[in-house]
GULO-741691 format. One record per residue: x, y, z of N, C-alpha, C, O in turn. Coordinates in Angstrom, 3 decimals. Layout:
! GULO-741691
(node (X Y Z) (X Y Z) (X Y Z) (X Y Z));
...
! end
This chain:
! GULO-741691
(node (0.824 -1.199 0.000) (0.000 0.000 0.000) (0.857 1.248 0.000) (0.608 2.184 -0.759));
(node (1.875 1.258 0.858) (2.754 2.417 0.952) (3.572 2.582 -0.317) (3.886 3.705 -0.714));
(node (3.924 1.457 -0.965) (4.713 1.527 -2.191) (3.932 2.231 -3.295) (4.511 2.985 -4.077));
(node (2.634 1.995 -3.368) (1.793 2.665 -4.353) (1.732 4.157 -4.121) (1.749 4.942 -5.069));
(node (1.661 4.555 -2.845) (1.661 5.981 -2.497) (2.955 6.640 -2.936) (2.936 7.721 -3.526));
(node (4.088 5.992 -2.651) (5.385 6.553 -3.019) (5.515 6.691 -4.524) (6.041 7.692 -5.011));
(node (5.044 5.704 -5.265) (5.113 5.773 -6.720) (4.253 6.918 -7.230) (4.681 7.662 -8.113));
(node (3.051 7.072 -6.691) (2.165 8.162 -7.100) (2.785 9.519 -6.774) (2.761 10.422 -7.610));
(node (3.336 9.673 -5.579) (3.987 10.924 -5.197) (5.190 11.178 -6.097) (5.417 12.310 -6.524));
(node (5.953 10.142 -6.384) (7.111 10.279 -7.258) (6.722 10.710 -8.660) (7.353 11.590 -9.245));
(node (5.688 10.093 -9.193) (5.227 10.448 -10.545) (4.720 11.886 -10.550) (5.009 12.635 -11.483));
(node (3.972 12.285 -9.527) (3.476 13.659 -9.436) (4.646 14.646 -9.386) (4.618 15.676 -10.059));
(node (5.664 14.336 -8.596) (6.821 15.229 -8.495) (7.541 15.344 -9.834) (7.945 16.436 -10.231));
(node (7.701 14.226 -10.527) (8.375 14.253 -11.826) (7.564 15.073 -12.830) (8.128 15.876 -13.573));
(node (6.251 14.877 -12.855) (5.396 15.643 -13.773) (5.476 17.130 -13.448) (5.645 17.950 -14.351));
(node (5.359 17.490 -12.171) (5.449 18.896 -11.789) (6.814 19.472 -12.158) (6.907 20.607 -12.627));
(node (7.867 18.693 -11.947) (9.209 19.151 -12.305) (9.350 19.399 -13.798) (9.926 20.404 -14.215));
(node (8.826 18.485 -14.600) (8.887 18.663 -16.055) (8.073 19.877 -16.503) (8.494 20.615 -17.394));
(node (6.907 20.085 -15.885) (6.086 21.240 -16.229) (6.829 22.536 -15.891) (6.822 23.482 -16.679));
(node (7.470 22.577 -14.717) (8.206 23.781 -14.315) (9.346 24.062 -15.291) (9.582 25.213 -15.659));
(node (10.047 23.019 -15.707) (11.157 23.209 -16.640) (10.651 23.591 -18.030) (11.217 24.477 -18.670));
(node (9.598 22.937 -18.501) (9.112 23.162 -19.859) (8.332 24.460 -20.007) (8.319 25.043 -21.091));
(node (7.692 24.921 -18.961) (6.793 26.060 -19.087) (7.467 27.317 -19.628) (6.871 27.995 -20.465));
(node (8.677 27.661 -19.194) (9.286 28.860 -19.775) (9.541 28.723 -21.276) (9.688 29.732 -21.965));
(node (9.595 27.517 -21.783) (9.827 27.327 -23.206) (8.548 27.485 -24.026) (8.618 27.690 -25.238));
(node (7.392 27.394 -23.392) (6.126 27.456 -24.100) (5.835 28.872 -24.584) (5.433 29.065 -25.731));
(node (6.033 29.849 -23.731) (5.771 31.224 -24.121) (6.647 32.160 -23.298) (7.265 31.760 -22.311));
(node (6.682 33.396 -23.726) (7.470 34.384 -23.003) (6.583 34.956 -21.900) (5.574 35.605 -22.175));
(node (6.963 34.711 -20.670) (6.185 35.188 -19.531) (7.049 36.102 -18.680) (8.277 36.079 -18.768));
(node (6.419 36.875 -17.888) (7.190 37.737 -16.998) (7.798 36.910 -15.884) (7.336 35.809 -15.584));
(node (8.830 37.448 -15.283) (9.515 36.766 -14.197) (8.559 36.488 -13.043) (8.635 35.431 -12.417));
(node (7.672 37.415 -12.760) (6.727 37.255 -11.662) (5.815 36.057 -11.882) (5.540 35.305 -10.947));
(node (5.346 35.875 -13.107) (4.458 34.762 -13.408) (5.216 33.441 -13.286) (4.701 32.479 -12.717));
(node (6.441 33.394 -13.821) (7.245 32.181 -13.713) (7.504 31.824 -12.257) (7.396 30.666 -11.855));
(node (7.847 32.838 -11.479) (8.121 32.611 -10.067) (6.844 32.129 -9.366) (6.891 31.221 -8.537));
(node (5.711 32.741 -9.705) (4.445 32.338 -9.105) (4.092 30.896 -9.404) (3.663 30.163 -8.512));
(node (4.268 30.481 -10.651) (3.986 29.094 -11.018) (4.930 28.130 -10.299) (4.512 27.080 -9.812));
(node (6.191 28.499 -10.242) (7.158 27.645 -9.535) (6.797 27.480 -8.073) (6.882 26.381 -7.526));
(node (6.394 28.572 -7.438) (6.026 28.514 -6.018) (4.738 27.706 -5.838) (4.616 26.952 -4.873));
(node (3.786 27.853 -6.749) (2.543 27.071 -6.659) (2.851 25.581 -6.783) (2.297 24.776 -6.034));
(node (3.728 25.198 -7.717) (4.078 23.787 -7.861) (4.807 23.272 -6.627) (4.592 22.135 -6.207));
(node (5.673 24.105 -6.041) (6.307 23.696 -4.784) (5.250 23.526 -3.694) (5.327 22.598 -2.890));
(node (4.262 24.424 -3.668) (3.185 24.323 -2.686) (2.389 23.041 -2.842) (2.028 22.401 -1.855));
(node (2.114 22.666 -4.087) (1.404 21.399 -4.341) (2.245 20.234 -3.833) (1.719 19.304 -3.222));
(node (3.546 20.285 -4.087) (4.454 19.242 -3.608) (4.411 19.167 -2.082) (4.346 18.075 -1.518));
(node (4.447 20.323 -1.410) (4.382 20.348 0.060) (3.085 19.719 0.551) (3.098 18.941 1.505));
(node (1.956 20.050 -0.095) (0.663 19.496 0.323) (0.646 17.976 0.176) (0.209 17.268 1.083));
(node (1.117 17.479 -0.953) (1.145 16.028 -1.169) (2.060 15.370 -0.140) (1.713 14.341 0.442));
(node (3.229 15.967 0.081) (4.165 15.431 1.065) (3.561 15.445 2.469) (3.804 14.529 3.255));
(node (2.780 16.469 2.788) (2.215 16.559 4.143) (1.313 15.368 4.441) (1.350 14.818 5.542));
(node (0.509 14.970 3.470) (-0.378 13.831 3.691) (0.397 12.521 3.715) (-0.002 11.571 4.388));
(node (1.493 12.472 2.989) (2.338 11.277 2.974) (3.086 11.127 4.300) (3.215 10.018 4.819));
(node (3.572 12.224 4.840) (4.370 12.202 6.069) (3.488 12.139 7.314) (3.936 11.695 8.371));
(node (2.255 12.573 7.194) (1.324 12.703 8.320) (1.332 11.466 9.216) (1.345 11.586 10.441));
(node (1.325 10.277 8.608) (1.262 9.028 9.378) (2.531 8.794 10.184) (2.475 8.248 11.285));
(node (3.663 9.200 9.648) (4.946 8.930 10.290) (5.313 9.989 11.326) (5.834 9.664 12.393));
(node (5.040 11.256 11.010) (5.444 12.351 11.876) (4.409 13.460 11.760) (4.399 14.209 10.783));
(node (3.539 13.564 12.758) (2.433 14.516 12.711) (2.931 15.950 12.619) (2.389 16.740 11.845));
(node (3.954 16.302 13.394) (4.475 17.675 13.381) (5.021 18.039 12.004) (4.769 19.138 11.510));
(node (5.761 17.132 11.384) (6.297 17.395 10.046) (5.164 17.481 9.026) (5.226 18.295 8.105));
(node (4.141 16.659 9.176) (2.996 16.710 8.280) (2.269 18.041 8.366) (1.896 18.620 7.346));
(node (2.068 18.527 9.585) (1.416 19.827 9.776) (2.289 20.944 9.219) (1.785 21.866 8.578));
(node (3.593 20.866 9.460) (4.512 21.889 8.950) (4.490 21.915 7.424) (4.459 22.989 6.823));
(node (4.505 20.736 6.792) (4.434 20.683 5.330) (3.101 21.219 4.822) (3.057 21.918 3.810));
(node (2.022 20.897 5.517) (0.707 21.394 5.122) (0.667 22.919 5.168) (0.222 23.564 4.218));
(node (1.133 23.489 6.274) (1.153 24.951 6.401) (2.071 25.590 5.363) (1.724 26.606 4.761));
(node (3.238 24.994 5.159) (4.170 25.519 4.172) (3.568 25.432 2.769) (3.762 26.336 1.957));
(node (2.847 24.365 2.482) (2.179 24.229 1.185) (1.135 25.310 0.962) (1.058 25.903 -0.114));
(node (0.335 25.560 1.985) (-0.692 26.604 1.877) (-0.036 27.969 1.685) (-0.461 28.749 0.832));
(node (0.999 28.258 2.476) (1.706 29.539 2.362) (2.346 29.670 0.980) (2.280 30.734 0.364));
(node (2.964 28.594 0.492) (3.611 28.637 -0.822) (2.581 28.896 -1.925) (2.822 29.700 -2.825));
(node (1.449 28.224 -1.854) (0.418 28.433 -2.877) (-0.102 29.866 -2.818) (-0.322 30.485 -3.859));
(node (-0.299 30.395 -1.619) (-0.752 31.784 -1.499) (0.281 32.753 -2.069) (-0.076 33.682 -2.792));
(node (1.559 32.543 -1.748) (2.613 33.380 -2.332) (2.618 33.244 -3.853) (2.751 34.238 -4.567));
(node (2.474 32.022 -4.343) (2.453 31.796 -5.784) (1.315 32.541 -6.457) (1.499 33.121 -7.527));
(node (0.144 32.529 -5.841) (-1.002 33.255 -6.388) (-0.729 34.756 -6.399) (-1.082 35.453 -7.350));
(node (-0.097 35.244 -5.333) (0.244 36.668 -5.266) (1.178 37.038 -6.418) (0.968 38.048 -7.090));
(node (2.215 36.217 -6.648) (3.151 36.517 -7.732) (2.522 36.303 -9.099) (2.759 37.083 -10.022));
(node (1.730 35.261 -9.234) (1.090 34.956 -10.503) (0.068 36.026 -10.866) (-0.003 36.469 -12.013));
(node (-0.722 36.437 -9.875) (-1.763 37.429 -10.117) (-1.269 38.846 -10.099) (-2.010 39.765 -10.449));
(node (-0.021 39.048 -9.695) (0.571 40.387 -9.619) (-0.356 41.333 -8.840) (-0.713 42.413 -9.310));
(node (-0.727 40.893 -7.646) (-1.615 41.668 -6.793) (-0.893 42.938 -6.356) (0.137 42.853 -5.687));
(node (-1.407 44.114 -6.716) (-0.704 45.368 -6.406) (-0.407 45.568 -4.919) (0.618 46.147 -4.559));
(node (-1.294 45.094 -4.071) (-1.080 45.278 -2.638) (0.159 44.536 -2.156) (0.754 44.913 -1.147));
(node (0.549 43.493 -2.861) (1.706 42.690 -2.455) (2.888 42.873 -3.397) (3.811 42.059 -3.387));
(node (2.879 43.919 -4.206) (3.948 44.150 -5.160) (5.320 44.263 -4.498) (6.341 43.918 -5.093));
(node (5.326 44.754 -3.252) (6.592 44.897 -2.543) (7.271 43.553 -2.313) (8.479 43.514 -2.079));
(node (6.528 42.451 -2.373) (7.108 41.120 -2.178) (7.846 40.613 -3.410) (8.651 39.687 -3.306));
(node (7.588 41.202 -4.575) (8.167 40.705 -5.813) (9.686 40.695 -5.763) (10.320 39.740 -6.213));
(node (10.268 41.748 -5.219) (11.732 41.784 -5.175) (12.291 40.740 -4.207) (13.471 40.397 -4.278));
(node (11.457 40.241 -3.315) (11.889 39.188 -2.400) (11.662 37.787 -2.960) (12.038 36.796 -2.335));
(node (11.052 37.709 -4.129) (10.667 36.426 -4.704) (11.790 35.418 -4.809) (11.613 34.248 -4.470));
(node (12.945 35.863 -5.276) (14.087 34.944 -5.394) (14.425 34.332 -4.057) (14.705 33.137 -3.956));
(node (14.398 35.144 -3.051) (14.768 34.661 -1.722) (13.674 33.766 -1.137) (13.968 32.815 -0.414));
(node (12.426 34.069 -1.448) (11.315 33.269 -0.936) (11.365 31.851 -1.518) (11.211 30.875 -0.785));
(node (11.579 31.738 -2.833) (11.641 30.417 -3.460) (12.832 29.634 -2.922) (12.695 28.463 -2.568));
(node (13.997 30.269 -2.858) (15.174 29.605 -2.309) (14.947 29.172 -0.876) (15.366 28.088 -0.470));
(node (14.282 30.023 -0.113) (13.980 29.707 1.286) (13.031 28.517 1.389) (13.207 27.663 2.258));
(node (12.023 28.448 0.507) (11.112 27.304 0.509) (11.875 26.007 0.243) (11.629 24.994 0.898));
(node (12.797 26.038 -0.712) (13.577 24.836 -1.011) (14.452 24.441 0.178) (14.551 23.261 0.513));
(node (15.080 25.420 0.810) (15.935 25.126 1.970) (15.105 24.606 3.134) (15.513 23.660 3.807));
(node (13.943 25.209 3.384) (13.071 24.745 4.470) (12.615 23.310 4.201) (12.569 22.487 5.115));
(node (12.279 23.016 2.944) (11.900 21.650 2.589) (13.016 20.685 2.928) (12.788 19.622 3.505));
(node (14.234 21.075 2.559) (15.388 20.228 2.853) (15.598 20.032 4.335) (15.831 18.912 4.789));
(node (15.519 21.106 5.093) (15.713 21.003 6.543) (14.633 20.149 7.193) (14.918 19.354 8.088));
(node (13.388 20.316 6.740) (12.293 19.524 7.309) (12.481 18.043 7.004) (12.225 17.195 7.859));
(node (12.922 17.730 5.802) (13.160 16.329 5.454) (14.316 15.753 6.258) (14.265 14.601 6.689));
(node (15.351 16.547 6.460) (16.489 16.075 7.256) (16.093 15.824 8.708) (16.469 14.811 9.299));
(node (15.330 16.755 9.276) (14.957 16.652 10.693) (13.911 15.567 10.919) (14.018 14.790 11.868));
(node (12.899 15.509 10.050) (11.805 14.565 10.281) (12.071 13.186 9.694) (11.472 12.202 10.126));
(node (12.956 13.109 8.721) (13.203 11.841 8.056) (14.163 10.960 8.823) (15.161 11.421 9.377));
(node (13.838 9.685 8.842) (14.678 8.744 9.570) (15.349 7.751 8.628) (16.083 6.866 9.067));
(node (15.093 7.904 7.328) (15.672 6.960 6.385) (16.499 7.683 5.321) (16.519 8.912 5.259));
(node (17.158 6.918 4.511) (18.048 7.442 3.480) (17.294 8.313 2.480) (17.801 9.352 2.058));
(node (16.092 7.901 2.098) (15.320 8.648 1.116) (15.002 10.051 1.630) (15.205 11.027 0.909));
(node (14.511 10.167 2.855) (14.152 11.472 3.420) (15.383 12.357 3.565) (15.338 13.551 3.268));
(node (16.472 11.770 4.019) (17.708 12.553 4.161) (18.230 12.992 2.798) (18.725 14.110 2.651));
(node (18.122 12.119 1.806) (18.563 12.475 0.452) (17.756 13.625 -0.118) (18.319 14.552 -0.700));
(node (16.429 13.571 0.047) (15.575 14.665 -0.419) (15.899 15.931 0.370) (15.889 17.027 -0.190));
(node (16.184 15.790 1.656) (16.551 16.945 2.477) (17.821 17.616 1.991) (17.879 18.840 1.871));
(node (18.832 16.818 1.713) (20.099 17.369 1.228) (19.896 18.031 -0.137) (20.446 19.102 -0.396));
(node (19.105 17.392 -1.012) (18.807 17.989 -2.314) (18.120 19.347 -2.151) (18.469 20.309 -2.835));
(node (17.150 19.418 -1.250) (16.434 20.678 -1.028) (17.367 21.787 -0.587) (17.271 22.911 -1.080));
(node (18.265 21.487 0.331) (19.208 22.497 0.822) (20.156 22.925 -0.298) (20.382 24.118 -0.499));
(node (20.709 21.954 -1.026) (21.648 22.273 -2.114) (20.954 23.097 -3.200) (21.490 24.111 -3.648));
(node (19.758 22.662 -3.626) (19.058 23.383 -4.679) (18.575 24.757 -4.196) (18.522 25.698 -4.988));
(node (18.227 24.887 -2.921) (17.843 26.188 -2.377) (19.004 27.168 -2.398) (18.841 28.324 -2.786));
(node (20.167 26.707 -1.982) (21.360 27.568 -2.010) (21.722 27.906 -3.455) (22.064 29.047 -3.765));
(node (21.645 26.912 -4.331) (21.923 27.145 -5.747) (20.942 28.167 -6.327) (21.325 29.014 -7.134));
(node (19.685 28.081 -5.915) (18.667 29.024 -6.372) (19.016 30.441 -5.943) (18.903 31.380 -6.731));
(node (19.443 30.595 -4.685) (19.877 31.912 -4.210) (21.007 32.451 -5.074) (20.953 33.592 -5.535));
(node (22.022 31.639 -5.292) (23.213 32.080 -6.028) (22.851 32.443 -7.469) (23.184 33.531 -7.939));
(node (22.167 31.527 -8.170) (21.804 31.815 -9.559) (20.782 32.942 -9.655) (20.822 33.734 -10.597));
(node (19.881 33.020 -8.704) (18.873 34.071 -8.722) (19.477 35.454 -8.620) (18.968 36.403 -9.217));
(node (20.534 35.574 -7.885) (21.180 36.872 -7.708) (22.049 37.222 -8.917) (22.110 38.386 -9.311));
(node (22.722 36.230 -9.510) (23.701 36.510 -10.548) (23.259 36.224 -11.975) (23.935 36.640 -12.917));
(node (22.151 35.529 -12.160) (21.704 35.176 -13.502) (20.369 35.868 -13.766) (19.455 35.785 -12.945));
(node (20.257 36.529 -14.873) (19.042 37.284 -15.176) (17.984 36.448 -15.891) (16.848 36.900 -16.036));
(node (18.321 35.260 -16.334) (17.403 34.433 -17.105) (16.573 33.544 -16.181) (17.129 32.667 -15.521));
(node (15.249 33.749 -16.118) (14.404 32.950 -15.225) (14.325 31.479 -15.617) (13.922 30.650 -14.801));
(node (14.703 31.135 -16.855) (14.689 29.736 -17.267) (15.564 28.889 -16.355) (15.164 27.791 -15.968));
(node (16.749 29.375 -16.002) (17.664 28.623 -15.143) (17.074 28.421 -13.751) (17.302 27.392 -13.115));
(node (16.317 29.405 -13.286) (15.679 29.281 -11.973) (14.575 28.218 -12.024) (14.409 27.445 -11.080));
(node (13.827 28.182 -13.121) (12.795 27.151 -13.285) (13.429 25.770 -13.373) (12.874 24.799 -12.858));
(node (14.578 25.675 -14.017) (15.278 24.397 -14.132) (15.673 23.888 -12.748) (15.604 22.686 -12.490));
(node (16.081 24.781 -11.861) (16.474 24.366 -10.510) (15.286 23.767 -9.767) (15.398 22.697 -9.169));
(node (14.150 24.455 -9.804) (12.950 23.935 -9.131) (12.535 22.616 -9.770) (12.254 21.644 -9.069));
(node (12.498 22.582 -11.105) (12.104 21.365 -11.806) (13.041 20.207 -11.517) (12.586 19.083 -11.303));
(node (14.342 20.462 -11.507) (15.314 19.402 -11.228) (15.131 18.848 -9.820) (15.220 17.639 -9.608));
(node (14.873 19.739 -8.853) (14.628 19.271 -7.487) (13.412 18.346 -7.452) (13.469 17.265 -6.866));
(node (12.318 18.769 -8.075) (11.098 17.960 -8.055) (11.306 16.626 -8.785) (10.828 15.590 -8.322));
(node (12.006 16.644 -9.904) (12.254 15.404 -10.643) (13.117 14.446 -9.816) (12.792 13.265 -9.701));
(node (14.206 14.944 -9.245) (15.078 14.082 -8.439) (14.350 13.555 -7.201) (14.506 12.390 -6.834));
(node (13.549 14.420 -6.556) (12.775 13.962 -5.398) (11.776 12.886 -5.826) (11.568 11.910 -5.105));
(node (11.159 13.061 -6.994) (10.228 12.058 -7.508) (10.907 10.739 -7.805) (10.375 9.678 -7.478));
(node (12.068 10.794 -8.417) (12.823 9.567 -8.703) (13.185 8.859 -7.402) (13.094 7.635 -7.308));
(node (13.595 9.632 -6.402) (13.938 9.020 -5.113) (12.702 8.387 -4.478) (12.798 7.308 -3.893));
(node (11.545 9.038 -4.585) (10.309 8.474 -4.032) (9.977 7.137 -4.686) (9.524 6.211 -4.012));
(node (10.197 7.033 -5.980) (9.837 5.814 -6.701) (10.837 4.690 -6.462) (10.440 3.551 -6.217));
(node (12.118 4.994 -6.530) (13.118 3.931 -6.588) (13.836 3.617 -5.278) (14.358 2.512 -5.129));
(node (13.881 4.529 -4.344) (14.556 4.229 -3.080) (13.511 3.742 -2.091) (12.544 4.443 -1.793));
(node (13.713 2.555 -1.599) (12.765 1.933 -0.678) (13.203 2.157 0.763) (14.386 2.043 1.084));
(node (12.249 2.475 1.624) (12.517 2.614 3.046) (12.479 1.232 3.678) (11.955 0.293 3.078));
(node (13.027 1.092 4.886) (12.980 -0.223 5.542) (11.550 -0.750 5.706) (11.332 -1.959 5.622));
(node (10.574 0.136 5.937) (9.179 -0.307 6.093) (8.639 -0.879 4.792) (7.823 -1.800 4.810));
(node (9.095 -0.333 3.646) (8.618 -0.809 2.355) (9.293 -2.123 1.968) (8.668 -2.983 1.347));
(node (10.543 -2.278 2.327) (11.272 -3.483 1.983) (10.772 -4.670 2.802) (10.562 -5.757 2.265));
(node (10.585 -4.456 4.095) (10.174 -5.530 4.999) (8.976 -5.046 5.814) (9.153 -4.488 6.896));
(node (7.759 -5.253 5.308) (6.571 -4.809 6.039) (6.523 -5.454 7.433) (6.911 -6.606 7.622));
(node (6.038 -4.676 8.385) (5.989 -5.191 9.767) (4.993 -6.336 9.864) (3.920 -6.307 9.262));
(node (5.367 -7.322 10.619) (4.514 -8.502 10.813) (3.742 -8.326 12.096) (4.314 -8.202 13.179));
(node (2.418 -8.317 11.953) (1.572 -8.087 13.125) (0.822 -9.335 13.495) (0.057 -9.332 14.461));
! end
């Protein structure tokens, strides 16, 4: 049962990652819209992860749920270019990088297996990379690639790396 959940979460992450990477190639969009879509996809990932983690670690599940809701709200603000929140636009690079780093830290702290720690390390590395490229590179395509690559790698890890519970189900 758990293996099916991991495969579904992995496939969803890979699809979201591919969409984030491919979307800038579809049409010319403003940086705010690209950032908004990226944050919304990260928010969807957080929401899916929250329900997956909920059974193992309630605090981490709640944290992911709240982070997902906050990320989606930020994404809508950037996507909709809400004038009241225009002052947040210049912080967008830092917000996305921060979301990736927080994801990594949460996975490291709440995860007890290799898969969770691997996703945690990826989140931290990609978050720092996002900060660096966001400050020095003017092309939003590279920023979308970072988010997409994180989601794709996390999805692959969800599908192919088995936790001890998945390898040897508990005998009751």
